[in-house]
PDB file of N, H, CA, C and O in Angstrom:
ATOM      1  N   MET A   1    -104.884  36.825  55.100  1.00  0.00           N
ATOM      2  CA  MET A   1    -104.019  36.829  53.933  1.00  0.00           C
ATOM      3  C   MET A   1    -102.897  37.840  54.166  1.00  0.00           C
ATOM      4  O   MET A   1    -103.144  38.962  54.609  1.00  0.00           O
ATOM      5  N   HIS A   2    -101.693  37.441  53.871  1.00  0.00           N
ATOM      6  H   HIS A   2    -101.492  36.530  53.511  1.00  0.00           H
ATOM      7  CA  HIS A   2    -100.529  38.304  54.003  1.00  0.00           C
ATOM      8  C   HIS A   2     -99.982  38.640  52.624  1.00  0.00           C
ATOM      9  O   HIS A   2    -100.199  37.913  51.655  1.00  0.00           O
ATOM     10  N   ARG A   3     -99.271  39.755  52.558  1.00  0.00           N
ATOM     11  H   ARG A   3     -99.095  40.346  53.345  1.00  0.00           H
ATOM     12  CA  ARG A   3     -98.638  40.189  51.320  1.00  0.00           C
ATOM     13  C   ARG A   3     -97.179  40.502  51.598  1.00  0.00           C
ATOM     14  O   ARG A   3     -96.805  40.813  52.728  1.00  0.00           O
ATOM     15  N   GLY A   4     -96.347  40.416  50.547  1.00  0.00           N
ATOM     16  H   GLY A   4     -96.651  40.164  49.628  1.00  0.00           H
ATOM     17  CA  GLY A   4     -94.929  40.714  50.688  1.00  0.00           C
ATOM     18  C   GLY A   4     -94.490  41.777  49.703  1.00  0.00           C
ATOM     19  O   GLY A   4     -95.169  42.045  48.712  1.00  0.00           O
ATOM     20  N   HIS A   5     -93.342  42.384  49.987  1.00  0.00           N
ATOM     21  H   HIS A   5     -92.790  42.167  50.792  1.00  0.00           H
ATOM     22  CA  HIS A   5     -92.766  43.401  49.107  1.00  0.00           C
ATOM     23  C   HIS A   5     -91.258  43.178  49.061  1.00  0.00           C
ATOM     24  O   HIS A   5     -90.599  43.100  50.098  1.00  0.00           O
ATOM     25  N   ILE A   6     -90.726  43.076  47.856  1.00  0.00           N
ATOM     26  H   ILE A   6     -91.262  43.139  47.014  1.00  0.00           H
ATOM     27  CA  ILE A   6     -89.287  42.898  47.665  1.00  0.00           C
ATOM     28  C   ILE A   6     -88.781  44.097  46.892  1.00  0.00           C
ATOM     29  O   ILE A   6     -89.284  44.409  45.813  1.00  0.00           O
ATOM     30  N   GLU A   7     -87.795  44.762  47.440  1.00  0.00           N
ATOM     31  H   GLU A   7     -87.387  44.509  48.317  1.00  0.00           H
ATOM     32  CA  GLU A   7     -87.268  45.945  46.773  1.00  0.00           C
ATOM     33  C   GLU A   7     -86.223  45.580  45.730  1.00  0.00           C
ATOM     34  O   GLU A   7     -86.202  46.185  44.659  1.00  0.00           O
ATOM     35  N   ASP A   8     -85.371  44.629  46.000  1.00  0.00           N
ATOM     36  H   ASP A   8     -85.388  44.137  46.871  1.00  0.00           H
ATOM     37  CA  ASP A   8     -84.297  44.293  45.059  1.00  0.00           C
ATOM     38  C   ASP A   8     -84.006  42.795  45.050  1.00  0.00           C
ATOM     39  O   ASP A   8     -83.945  42.151  46.097  1.00  0.00           O
ATOM     40  N   ILE A   9     -83.829  42.263  43.859  1.00  0.00           N
ATOM     41  H   ILE A   9     -83.878  42.787  43.008  1.00  0.00           H
ATOM     42  CA  ILE A   9     -83.196  40.961  43.648  1.00  0.00           C
ATOM     43  C   ILE A   9     -82.103  41.235  42.629  1.00  0.00           C
ATOM     44  O   ILE A   9     -82.379  41.731  41.537  1.00  0.00           O
ATOM     45  N   VAL A  10     -80.882  40.918  42.976  1.00  0.00           N
ATOM     46  H   VAL A  10     -80.658  40.515  43.864  1.00  0.00           H
ATOM     47  CA  VAL A  10     -79.765  41.214  42.086  1.00  0.00           C
ATOM     48  C   VAL A  10     -78.890  39.975  41.929  1.00  0.00           C
ATOM     49  O   VAL A  10     -78.475  39.361  42.911  1.00  0.00           O
ATOM     50  N   VAL A  11     -78.623  39.626  40.692  1.00  0.00           N
ATOM     51  H   VAL A  11     -78.961  40.125  39.894  1.00  0.00           H
ATOM     52  CA  VAL A  11     -77.639  38.595  40.370  1.00  0.00           C
ATOM     53  C   VAL A  11     -76.563  39.292  39.545  1.00  0.00           C
ATOM     54  O   VAL A  11     -76.869  39.932  38.540  1.00  0.00           O
ATOM     55  N   SER A  12     -75.317  39.172  39.960  1.00  0.00           N
ATOM     56  H   SER A  12     -75.069  38.652  40.777  1.00  0.00           H
ATOM     57  CA  SER A  12     -74.238  39.876  39.255  1.00  0.00           C
ATOM     58  C   SER A  12     -74.167  39.416  37.798  1.00  0.00           C
ATOM     59  O   SER A  12     -74.494  38.276  37.468  1.00  0.00           O
ATOM     60  N   LYS A  13     -73.730  40.335  36.941  1.00  0.00           N
ATOM     61  H   LYS A  13     -73.464  41.261  37.209  1.00  0.00           H
ATOM     62  CA  LYS A  13     -73.716  40.068  35.506  1.00  0.00           C
ATOM     63  C   LYS A  13     -72.978  38.794  35.147  1.00  0.00           C
ATOM     64  O   LYS A  13     -73.424  38.050  34.274  1.00  0.00           O
ATOM     65  N   ASP A  14     -71.864  38.527  35.797  1.00  0.00           N
ATOM     66  H   ASP A  14     -71.501  39.131  36.507  1.00  0.00           H
ATOM     67  CA  ASP A  14     -71.076  37.343  35.451  1.00  0.00           C
ATOM     68  C   ASP A  14     -71.732  36.040  35.903  1.00  0.00           C
ATOM     69  O   ASP A  14     -71.296  34.960  35.503  1.00  0.00           O
ATOM     70  N   MET A  15     -72.772  36.127  36.730  1.00  0.00           N
ATOM     71  H   MET A  15     -73.127  37.004  37.055  1.00  0.00           H
ATOM     72  CA  MET A  15     -73.452  34.922  37.205  1.00  0.00           C
ATOM     73  C   MET A  15     -74.837  34.729  36.567  1.00  0.00           C
ATOM     74  O   MET A  15     -75.517  33.742  36.849  1.00  0.00           O
ATOM     75  N   ARG A  16     -75.245  35.651  35.726  1.00  0.00           N
ATOM     76  H   ARG A  16     -74.693  36.452  35.497  1.00  0.00           H
ATOM     77  CA  ARG A  16     -76.568  35.545  35.092  1.00  0.00           C
ATOM     78  C   ARG A  16     -76.582  34.433  34.052  1.00  0.00           C
ATOM     79  O   ARG A  16     -75.552  34.095  33.469  1.00  0.00           O
ATOM     80  N   GLY A  17     -77.753  33.876  33.833  1.00  0.00           N
ATOM     81  H   GLY A  17     -78.590  34.151  34.306  1.00  0.00           H
ATOM     82  CA  GLY A  17     -77.911  32.800  32.862  1.00  0.00           C
ATOM     83  C   GLY A  17     -77.559  31.432  33.413  1.00  0.00           C
ATOM     84  O   GLY A  17     -77.475  30.464  32.657  1.00  0.00           O
ATOM     85  N   LYS A  18     -77.350  31.336  34.729  1.00  0.00           N
ATOM     86  H   LYS A  18     -77.418  32.122  35.343  1.00  0.00           H
ATOM     87  CA  LYS A  18     -76.974  30.065  35.357  1.00  0.00           C
ATOM     88  C   LYS A  18     -78.078  29.502  36.245  1.00  0.00           C
ATOM     89  O   LYS A  18     -77.868  28.527  36.966  1.00  0.00           O
ATOM     90  N   GLY A  19     -79.259  30.126  36.188  1.00  0.00           N
ATOM     91  H   GLY A  19     -79.429  30.918  35.602  1.00  0.00           H
ATOM     92  CA  GLY A  19     -80.391  29.618  36.962  1.00  0.00           C
ATOM     93  C   GLY A  19     -80.485  30.161  38.377  1.00  0.00           C
ATOM     94  O   GLY A  19     -81.375  29.763  39.129  1.00  0.00           O
ATOM     95  N   ILE A  20     -79.592  31.056  38.753  1.00  0.00           N
ATOM     96  H   ILE A  20     -78.869  31.379  38.142  1.00  0.00           H
ATOM     97  CA  ILE A  20     -79.586  31.574  40.119  1.00  0.00           C
ATOM     98  C   ILE A  20     -80.842  32.393  40.397  1.00  0.00           C
ATOM     99  O   ILE A  20     -81.482  32.210  41.432  1.00  0.00           O
ATOM    100  N   GLY A  21     -81.202  33.292  39.485  1.00  0.00           N
ATOM    101  H   GLY A  21     -80.682  33.441  38.644  1.00  0.00           H
ATOM    102  CA  GLY A  21     -82.400  34.109  39.670  1.00  0.00           C
ATOM    103  C   GLY A  21     -83.656  33.261  39.750  1.00  0.00           C
ATOM    104  O   GLY A  21     -84.543  33.535  40.558  1.00  0.00           O
ATOM    105  N   THR A  22     -83.737  32.240  38.922  1.00  0.00           N
ATOM    106  H   THR A  22     -83.017  32.017  38.265  1.00  0.00           H
ATOM    107  CA  THR A  22     -84.892  31.339  38.946  1.00  0.00           C
ATOM    108  C   THR A  22     -84.970  30.610  40.281  1.00  0.00           C
ATOM    109  O   THR A  22     -86.056  30.441  40.834  1.00  0.00           O
ATOM    110  N   LYS A  23     -83.829  30.181  40.796  1.00  0.00           N
ATOM    111  H   LYS A  23     -82.947  30.318  40.346  1.00  0.00           H
ATOM    112  CA  LYS A  23     -83.807  29.513  42.106  1.00  0.00           C
ATOM    113  C   LYS A  23     -84.188  30.483  43.222  1.00  0.00           C
ATOM    114  O   LYS A  23     -84.906  30.106  44.148  1.00  0.00           O
ATOM    115  N   LEU A  24     -83.713  31.730  43.143  1.00  0.00           N
ATOM    116  H   LEU A  24     -83.130  32.036  42.391  1.00  0.00           H
ATOM    117  CA  LEU A  24     -84.096  32.730  44.144  1.00  0.00           C
ATOM    118  C   LEU A  24     -85.603  32.956  44.138  1.00  0.00           C
ATOM    119  O   LEU A  24     -86.240  32.951  45.192  1.00  0.00           O
ATOM    120  N   LEU A  25     -86.174  33.156  42.948  1.00  0.00           N
ATOM    121  H   LEU A  25     -85.656  33.160  42.093  1.00  0.00           H
ATOM    122  CA  LEU A  25     -87.619  33.339  42.862  1.00  0.00           C
ATOM    123  C   LEU A  25     -88.374  32.108  43.357  1.00  0.00           C
ATOM    124  O   LEU A  25     -89.405  32.232  44.019  1.00  0.00           O
ATOM    125  N   GLY A  26     -87.867  30.937  43.040  1.00  0.00           N
ATOM    126  H   GLY A  26     -87.030  30.836  42.502  1.00  0.00           H
ATOM    127  CA  GLY A  26     -88.490  29.706  43.526  1.00  0.00           C
ATOM    128  C   GLY A  26     -88.484  29.631  45.041  1.00  0.00           C
ATOM    129  O   GLY A  26     -89.475  29.229  45.650  1.00  0.00           O
ATOM    130  N   ALA A  27     -87.369  30.018  45.654  1.00  0.00           N
ATOM    131  H   ALA A  27     -86.564  30.345  45.159  1.00  0.00           H
ATOM    132  CA  ALA A  27     -87.267  30.012  47.120  1.00  0.00           C
ATOM    133  C   ALA A  27     -88.216  31.040  47.729  1.00  0.00           C
ATOM    134  O   ALA A  27     -88.830  30.783  48.765  1.00  0.00           O
ATOM    135  N   ILE A  28     -88.337  32.200  47.091  1.00  0.00           N
ATOM    136  H   ILE A  28     -87.837  32.409  46.250  1.00  0.00           H
ATOM    137  CA  ILE A  28     -89.261  33.222  47.578  1.00  0.00           C
ATOM    138  C   ILE A  28     -90.694  32.713  47.498  1.00  0.00           C
ATOM    139  O   ILE A  28     -91.459  32.861  48.452  1.00  0.00           O
ATOM    140  N   LYS A  29     -91.063  32.115  46.372  1.00  0.00           N
ATOM    141  H   LYS A  29     -90.443  31.995  45.597  1.00  0.00           H
ATOM    142  CA  LYS A  29     -92.414  31.581  46.211  1.00  0.00           C
ATOM    143  C   LYS A  29     -92.701  30.490  47.242  1.00  0.00           C
ATOM    144  O   LYS A  29     -93.794  30.443  47.807  1.00  0.00           O
ATOM    145  N   GLU A  30     -91.740  29.626  47.487  1.00  0.00           N
ATOM    146  H   GLU A  30     -90.852  29.665  47.028  1.00  0.00           H
ATOM    147  CA  GLU A  30     -91.916  28.559  48.483  1.00  0.00           C
ATOM    148  C   GLU A  30     -92.079  29.151  49.885  1.00  0.00           C
ATOM    149  O   GLU A  30     -92.930  28.700  50.652  1.00  0.00           O
ATOM    150  N   PHE A  31     -91.268  30.156  50.222  1.00  0.00           N
ATOM    151  H   PHE A  31     -90.577  30.522  49.599  1.00  0.00           H
ATOM    152  CA  PHE A  31     -91.395  30.829  51.509  1.00  0.00           C
ATOM    153  C   PHE A  31     -92.793  31.420  51.657  1.00  0.00           C
ATOM    154  O   PHE A  31     -93.412  31.316  52.716  1.00  0.00           O
ATOM    155  N   CYS A  32     -93.284  32.040  50.588  1.00  0.00           N
ATOM    156  H   CYS A  32     -92.782  32.124  49.728  1.00  0.00           H
ATOM    157  CA  CYS A  32     -94.624  32.626  50.623  1.00  0.00           C
ATOM    158  C   CYS A  32     -95.684  31.563  50.882  1.00  0.00           C
ATOM    159  O   CYS A  32     -96.578  31.763  51.704  1.00  0.00           O
ATOM    160  N   LYS A  33     -95.588  30.438  50.189  1.00  0.00           N
ATOM    161  H   LYS A  33     -94.862  30.276  49.521  1.00  0.00           H
ATOM    162  CA  LYS A  33     -96.557  29.353  50.388  1.00  0.00           C
ATOM    163  C   LYS A  33     -96.549  28.872  51.831  1.00  0.00           C
ATOM    164  O   LYS A  33     -97.607  28.647  52.420  1.00  0.00           O
ATOM    165  N   GLN A  34     -95.364  28.714  52.398  1.00  0.00           N
ATOM    166  H   GLN A  34     -94.505  28.897  51.920  1.00  0.00           H
ATOM    167  CA  GLN A  34     -95.236  28.195  53.762  1.00  0.00           C
ATOM    168  C   GLN A  34     -95.675  29.203  54.817  1.00  0.00           C
ATOM    169  O   GLN A  34     -95.928  28.826  55.961  1.00  0.00           O
ATOM    170  N   ASN A  35     -95.770  30.473  54.451  1.00  0.00           N
ATOM    171  H   ASN A  35     -95.565  30.780  53.521  1.00  0.00           H
ATOM    172  CA  ASN A  35     -96.088  31.509  55.427  1.00  0.00           C
ATOM    173  C   ASN A  35     -97.378  32.263  55.110  1.00  0.00           C
ATOM    174  O   ASN A  35     -97.573  33.394  55.555  1.00  0.00           O
ATOM    175  N   ASP A  36     -98.256  31.623  54.335  1.00  0.00           N
ATOM    176  H   ASP A  36     -98.097  30.705  53.973  1.00  0.00           H
ATOM    177  CA  ASP A  36     -99.578  32.168  54.027  1.00  0.00           C
ATOM    178  C   ASP A  36     -99.496  33.563  53.406  1.00  0.00           C
ATOM    179  O   ASP A  36    -100.308  34.437  53.712  1.00  0.00           O
ATOM    180  N   ILE A  37     -98.521  33.758  52.543  1.00  0.00           N
ATOM    181  H   ILE A  37     -97.861  33.048  52.294  1.00  0.00           H
ATOM    182  CA  ILE A  37     -98.386  35.003  51.797  1.00  0.00           C
ATOM    183  C   ILE A  37     -98.916  34.730  50.396  1.00  0.00           C
ATOM    184  O   ILE A  37     -98.350  33.933  49.649  1.00  0.00           O
ATOM    185  N   SER A  38    -100.006  35.400  50.053  1.00  0.00           N
ATOM    186  H   SER A  38    -100.466  36.048  50.661  1.00  0.00           H
ATOM    187  CA  SER A  38    -100.681  35.066  48.795  1.00  0.00           C
ATOM    188  C   SER A  38    -100.166  35.871  47.609  1.00  0.00           C
ATOM    189  O   SER A  38    -100.399  35.484  46.463  1.00  0.00           O
ATOM    190  N   VAL A  39     -99.478  36.972  47.853  1.00  0.00           N
ATOM    191  H   VAL A  39     -99.289  37.286  48.783  1.00  0.00           H
ATOM    192  CA  VAL A  39     -98.947  37.789  46.766  1.00  0.00           C
ATOM    193  C   VAL A  39     -97.741  38.565  47.276  1.00  0.00           C
ATOM    194  O   VAL A  39     -97.711  39.007  48.425  1.00  0.00           O
ATOM    195  N   PHE A  40     -96.752  38.725  46.411  1.00  0.00           N
ATOM    196  H   PHE A  40     -96.776  38.366  45.478  1.00  0.00           H
ATOM    197  CA  PHE A  40     -95.669  39.648  46.741  1.00  0.00           C
ATOM    198  C   PHE A  40     -95.418  40.538  45.534  1.00  0.00           C
ATOM    199  O   PHE A  40     -95.613  40.134  44.387  1.00  0.00           O
ATOM    200  N   LYS A  41     -94.985  41.748  45.818  1.00  0.00           N
ATOM    201  H   LYS A  41     -94.828  42.076  46.749  1.00  0.00           H
ATOM    202  CA  LYS A  41     -94.662  42.705  44.767  1.00  0.00           C
ATOM    203  C   LYS A  41     -93.160  42.918  44.755  1.00  0.00           C
ATOM    204  O   LYS A  41     -92.499  42.886  45.794  1.00  0.00           O
ATOM    205  N   LEU A  42     -92.639  43.135  43.569  1.00  0.00           N
ATOM    206  H   LEU A  42     -93.176  43.162  42.726  1.00  0.00           H
ATOM    207  CA  LEU A  42     -91.206  43.286  43.366  1.00  0.00           C
ATOM    208  C   LEU A  42     -90.952  44.582  42.613  1.00  0.00           C
ATOM    209  O   LEU A  42     -91.495  44.788  41.527  1.00  0.00           O
ATOM    210  N   ASP A  43     -90.132  45.456  43.181  1.00  0.00           N
ATOM    211  H   ASP A  43     -89.691  45.289  44.063  1.00  0.00           H
ATOM    212  CA  ASP A  43     -89.753  46.700  42.503  1.00  0.00           C
ATOM    213  C   ASP A  43     -88.671  46.426  41.471  1.00  0.00           C
ATOM    214  O   ASP A  43     -87.814  45.567  41.675  1.00  0.00           O
ATOM    215  N   SER A  44     -88.711  47.155  40.364  1.00  0.00           N
ATOM    216  H   SER A  44     -89.408  47.853  40.198  1.00  0.00           H
ATOM    217  CA  SER A  44     -87.679  47.047  39.345  1.00  0.00           C
ATOM    218  C   SER A  44     -87.507  48.396  38.659  1.00  0.00           C
ATOM    219  O   SER A  44     -88.490  49.078  38.367  1.00  0.00           O
ATOM    220  N   ASN A  45     -86.293  48.770  38.408  1.00  0.00           N
ATOM    221  H   ASN A  45     -85.495  48.216  38.644  1.00  0.00           H
ATOM    222  CA  ASN A  45     -85.992  50.029  37.749  1.00  0.00           C
ATOM    223  C   ASN A  45     -86.528  50.015  36.315  1.00  0.00           C
ATOM    224  O   ASN A  45     -86.529  48.970  35.664  1.00  0.00           O
ATOM    225  N   ASN A  46     -86.977  51.155  35.830  1.00  0.00           N
ATOM    226  H   ASN A  46     -86.976  52.004  36.359  1.00  0.00           H
ATOM    227  CA  ASN A  46     -87.570  51.262  34.487  1.00  0.00           C
ATOM    228  C   ASN A  46     -86.661  50.762  33.374  1.00  0.00           C
ATOM    229  O   ASN A  46     -87.154  50.198  32.397  1.00  0.00           O
ATOM    230  N   ASP A  47     -85.366  50.949  33.486  1.00  0.00           N
ATOM    231  H   ASP A  47     -84.965  51.408  34.279  1.00  0.00           H
ATOM    232  CA  ASP A  47     -84.456  50.641  32.374  1.00  0.00           C
ATOM    233  C   ASP A  47     -83.873  49.234  32.428  1.00  0.00           C
ATOM    234  O   ASP A  47     -82.891  48.953  31.741  1.00  0.00           O
ATOM    235  N   LEU A  48     -84.449  48.351  33.223  1.00  0.00           N
ATOM    236  H   LEU A  48     -85.247  48.579  33.781  1.00  0.00           H
ATOM    237  CA  LEU A  48     -83.938  46.978  33.339  1.00  0.00           C
ATOM    238  C   LEU A  48     -84.780  46.010  32.518  1.00  0.00           C
ATOM    239  O   LEU A  48     -85.397  45.093  33.059  1.00  0.00           O
ATOM    240  N   GLY A  49     -84.799  46.225  31.207  1.00  0.00           N
ATOM    241  H   GLY A  49     -84.298  46.970  30.767  1.00  0.00           H
ATOM    242  CA  GLY A  49     -85.617  45.412  30.311  1.00  0.00           C
ATOM    243  C   GLY A  49     -85.355  43.920  30.401  1.00  0.00           C
ATOM    244  O   GLY A  49     -86.292  43.123  30.357  1.00  0.00           O
ATOM    245  N   ASP A  50     -84.094  43.533  30.527  1.00  0.00           N
ATOM    246  H   ASP A  50     -83.333  44.180  30.563  1.00  0.00           H
ATOM    247  CA  ASP A  50     -83.777  42.101  30.649  1.00  0.00           C
ATOM    248  C   ASP A  50     -84.394  41.514  31.917  1.00  0.00           C
ATOM    249  O   ASP A  50     -84.914  40.398  31.905  1.00  0.00           O
ATOM    250  N   ALA A  51     -84.334  42.273  33.007  1.00  0.00           N
ATOM    251  H   ALA A  51     -83.912  43.180  33.017  1.00  0.00           H
ATOM    252  CA  ALA A  51     -84.935  41.809  34.259  1.00  0.00           C
ATOM    253  C   ALA A  51     -86.445  41.687  34.112  1.00  0.00           C
ATOM    254  O   ALA A  51     -87.046  40.730  34.601  1.00  0.00           O
ATOM    255  N   HIS A  52     -87.056  42.655  33.438  1.00  0.00           N
ATOM    256  H   HIS A  52     -86.567  43.432  33.040  1.00  0.00           H
ATOM    257  CA  HIS A  52     -88.505  42.616  33.250  1.00  0.00           C
ATOM    258  C   HIS A  52     -88.916  41.369  32.466  1.00  0.00           C
ATOM    259  O   HIS A  52     -89.901  40.714  32.806  1.00  0.00           O
ATOM    260  N   GLN A  53     -88.167  41.049  31.430  1.00  0.00           N
ATOM    261  H   GLN A  53     -87.367  41.582  31.154  1.00  0.00           H
ATOM    262  CA  GLN A  53     -88.451  39.836  30.655  1.00  0.00           C
ATOM    263  C   GLN A  53     -88.290  38.590  31.518  1.00  0.00           C
ATOM    264  O   GLN A  53     -89.079  37.650  31.416  1.00  0.00           O
ATOM    265  N   PHE A  54     -87.275  38.587  32.360  1.00  0.00           N
ATOM    266  H   PHE A  54     -86.634  39.350  32.443  1.00  0.00           H
ATOM    267  CA  PHE A  54     -87.050  37.466  33.277  1.00  0.00           C
ATOM    268  C   PHE A  54     -88.243  37.296  34.220  1.00  0.00           C
ATOM    269  O   PHE A  54     -88.725  36.182  34.423  1.00  0.00           O
ATOM    270  N   TYR A  55     -88.720  38.410  34.798  1.00  0.00           N
ATOM    271  H   TYR A  55     -88.329  39.315  34.633  1.00  0.00           H
ATOM    272  CA  TYR A  55     -89.853  38.327  35.722  1.00  0.00           C
ATOM    273  C   TYR A  55     -91.098  37.821  35.002  1.00  0.00           C
ATOM    274  O   TYR A  55     -91.820  36.982  35.540  1.00  0.00           O
ATOM    275  N   LEU A  56     -91.361  38.318  33.794  1.00  0.00           N
ATOM    276  H   LEU A  56     -90.774  38.999  33.357  1.00  0.00           H
ATOM    277  CA  LEU A  56     -92.513  37.851  33.030  1.00  0.00           C
ATOM    278  C   LEU A  56     -92.399  36.359  32.727  1.00  0.00           C
ATOM    279  O   LEU A  56     -93.375  35.617  32.841  1.00  0.00           O
ATOM    280  N   LYS A  57     -91.202  35.926  32.341  1.00  0.00           N
ATOM    281  H   LYS A  57     -90.408  36.528  32.248  1.00  0.00           H
ATOM    282  CA  LYS A  57     -90.971  34.517  32.018  1.00  0.00           C
ATOM    283  C   LYS A  57     -91.220  33.619  33.233  1.00  0.00           C
ATOM    284  O   LYS A  57     -91.593  32.455  33.089  1.00  0.00           O
ATOM    285  N   ASN A  58     -91.011  34.165  34.410  1.00  0.00           N
ATOM    286  H   ASN A  58     -90.708  35.111  34.527  1.00  0.00           H
ATOM    287  CA  ASN A  58     -91.162  33.395  35.644  1.00  0.00           C
ATOM    288  C   ASN A  58     -92.490  33.641  36.351  1.00  0.00           C
ATOM    289  O   ASN A  58     -92.618  33.390  37.549  1.00  0.00           O
ATOM    290  N   GLY A  59     -93.484  34.137  35.600  1.00  0.00           N
ATOM    291  H   GLY A  59     -93.380  34.341  34.627  1.00  0.00           H
ATOM    292  CA  GLY A  59     -94.837  34.244  36.139  1.00  0.00           C
ATOM    293  C   GLY A  59     -95.216  35.598  36.699  1.00  0.00           C
ATOM    294  O   GLY A  59     -96.320  35.753  37.223  1.00  0.00           O
ATOM    295  N   GLY A  60     -94.344  36.577  36.607  1.00  0.00           N
ATOM    296  H   GLY A  60     -93.448  36.451  36.181  1.00  0.00           H
ATOM    297  CA  GLY A  60     -94.680  37.907  37.101  1.00  0.00           C
ATOM    298  C   GLY A  60     -95.627  38.624  36.154  1.00  0.00           C
ATOM    299  O   GLY A  60     -95.664  38.330  34.959  1.00  0.00           O
ATOM    300  N   LYS A  61     -96.387  39.561  36.691  1.00  0.00           N
ATOM    301  H   LYS A  61     -96.357  39.800  37.662  1.00  0.00           H
ATOM    302  CA  LYS A  61     -97.308  40.378  35.897  1.00  0.00           C
ATOM    303  C   LYS A  61     -97.053  41.837  36.242  1.00  0.00           C
ATOM    304  O   LYS A  61     -97.009  42.200  37.417  1.00  0.00           O
ATOM    305  N   GLN A  62     -96.885  42.677  35.220  1.00  0.00           N
ATOM    306  H   GLN A  62     -96.921  42.382  34.265  1.00  0.00           H
ATOM    307  CA  GLN A  62     -96.754  44.103  35.485  1.00  0.00           C
ATOM    308  C   GLN A  62     -98.125  44.648  35.828  1.00  0.00           C
ATOM    309  O   GLN A  62     -99.061  44.536  35.036  1.00  0.00           O
ATOM    310  N   THR A  63     -98.246  45.240  37.011  1.00  0.00           N
ATOM    311  H   THR A  63     -97.486  45.330  37.654  1.00  0.00           H
ATOM    312  CA  THR A  63     -99.558  45.682  37.477  1.00  0.00           C
ATOM    313  C   THR A  63     -99.646  47.159  37.795  1.00  0.00           C
ATOM    314  O   THR A  63    -100.748  47.689  37.931  1.00  0.00           O
ATOM    315  N   GLU A  64     -98.519  47.838  37.919  1.00  0.00           N
ATOM    316  H   GLU A  64     -97.623  47.407  37.808  1.00  0.00           H
ATOM    317  CA  GLU A  64     -98.589  49.236  38.335  1.00  0.00           C
ATOM    318  C   GLU A  64     -97.267  49.941  38.083  1.00  0.00           C
ATOM    319  O   GLU A  64     -96.245  49.311  37.813  1.00  0.00           O
ATOM    320  N   LEU A  65     -97.312  51.243  38.176  1.00  0.00           N
ATOM    321  H   LEU A  65     -98.142  51.756  38.395  1.00  0.00           H
ATOM    322  CA  LEU A  65     -96.119  52.069  38.160  1.00  0.00           C
ATOM    323  C   LEU A  65     -95.891  52.575  39.579  1.00  0.00           C
ATOM    324  O   LEU A  65     -96.840  52.761  40.340  1.00  0.00           O
ATOM    325  N   MET A  66     -94.645  52.794  39.925  1.00  0.00           N
ATOM    326  H   MET A  66     -93.874  52.643  39.306  1.00  0.00           H
ATOM    327  CA  MET A  66     -94.339  53.356  41.233  1.00  0.00           C
ATOM    328  C   MET A  66     -93.577  54.657  41.028  1.00  0.00           C
ATOM    329  O   MET A  66     -92.863  54.821  40.039  1.00  0.00           O
ATOM    330  N   TYR A  67     -93.733  55.573  41.964  1.00  0.00           N
ATOM    331  H   TYR A  67     -94.313  55.441  42.768  1.00  0.00           H
ATOM    332  CA  TYR A  67     -93.033  56.859  41.903  1.00  0.00           C
ATOM    333  C   TYR A  67     -92.248  57.040  43.185  1.00  0.00           C
ATOM    334  O   TYR A  67     -92.717  56.707  44.273  1.00  0.00           O
ATOM    335  N   ARG A  68     -91.052  57.571  43.041  1.00  0.00           N
ATOM    336  H   ARG A  68     -90.671  57.842  42.157  1.00  0.00           H
ATOM    337  CA  ARG A  68     -90.161  57.773  44.173  1.00  0.00           C
ATOM    338  C   ARG A  68     -90.004  59.279  44.413  1.00  0.00           C
ATOM    339  O   ARG A  68     -89.858  60.053  43.467  1.00  0.00           O
ATOM    340  N   PHE A  69     -90.034  59.673  45.651  1.00  0.00           N
ATOM    341  H   PHE A  69     -90.152  59.044  46.419  1.00  0.00           H
ATOM    342  CA  PHE A  69     -89.836  61.050  46.031  1.00  0.00           C
ATOM    343  C   PHE A  69     -88.634  61.124  46.965  1.00  0.00           C
ATOM    344  O   PHE A  69     -88.671  60.600  48.078  1.00  0.00           O
ATOM    345  N   ASP A  70     -87.566  61.778  46.506  1.00  0.00           N
ATOM    346  H   ASP A  70     -87.535  62.203  45.602  1.00  0.00           H
ATOM    347  CA  ASP A  70     -86.381  61.974  47.338  1.00  0.00           C
ATOM    348  C   ASP A  70     -86.555  63.264  48.132  1.00  0.00           C
ATOM    349  O   ASP A  70     -86.828  64.317  47.555  1.00  0.00           O
ATOM    350  N   ILE A  71     -86.403  63.189  49.413  1.00  0.00           N
ATOM    351  H   ILE A  71     -86.181  62.333  49.881  1.00  0.00           H
ATOM    352  CA  ILE A  71     -86.541  64.354  50.285  1.00  0.00           C
ATOM    353  C   ILE A  71     -85.159  64.877  50.616  1.00  0.00           C
ATOM    354  O   ILE A  71     -84.335  64.173  51.199  1.00  0.00           O
ATOM    355  N   ASP A  72     -84.917  66.112  50.239  1.00  0.00           N
ATOM    356  H   ASP A  72     -85.587  66.684  49.765  1.00  0.00           H
ATOM    357  CA  ASP A  72     -83.598  66.726  50.488  1.00  0.00           C
ATOM    358  C   ASP A  72     -83.427  67.111  51.937  1.00  0.00           C
ATOM    359  O   ASP A  72     -82.381  67.638  52.317  1.00  0.00           O
TER     360      ASP A  72
END
């Protein structure tokens, strides 16, 4: 079993609401199926509520919190 990790999916504000994000997620899911990837995780910034709703609407589940450490 393989797993995937996606750090960013971004659709510019002027292109949102046109199905692009849904098509991107669909392509990612199809790629996973074809490559024996059973789960992928997607990072999202805390203040992106609209994105979070989009991910939930498209089958995502919030499962954890992540913490970032910047090294000076």
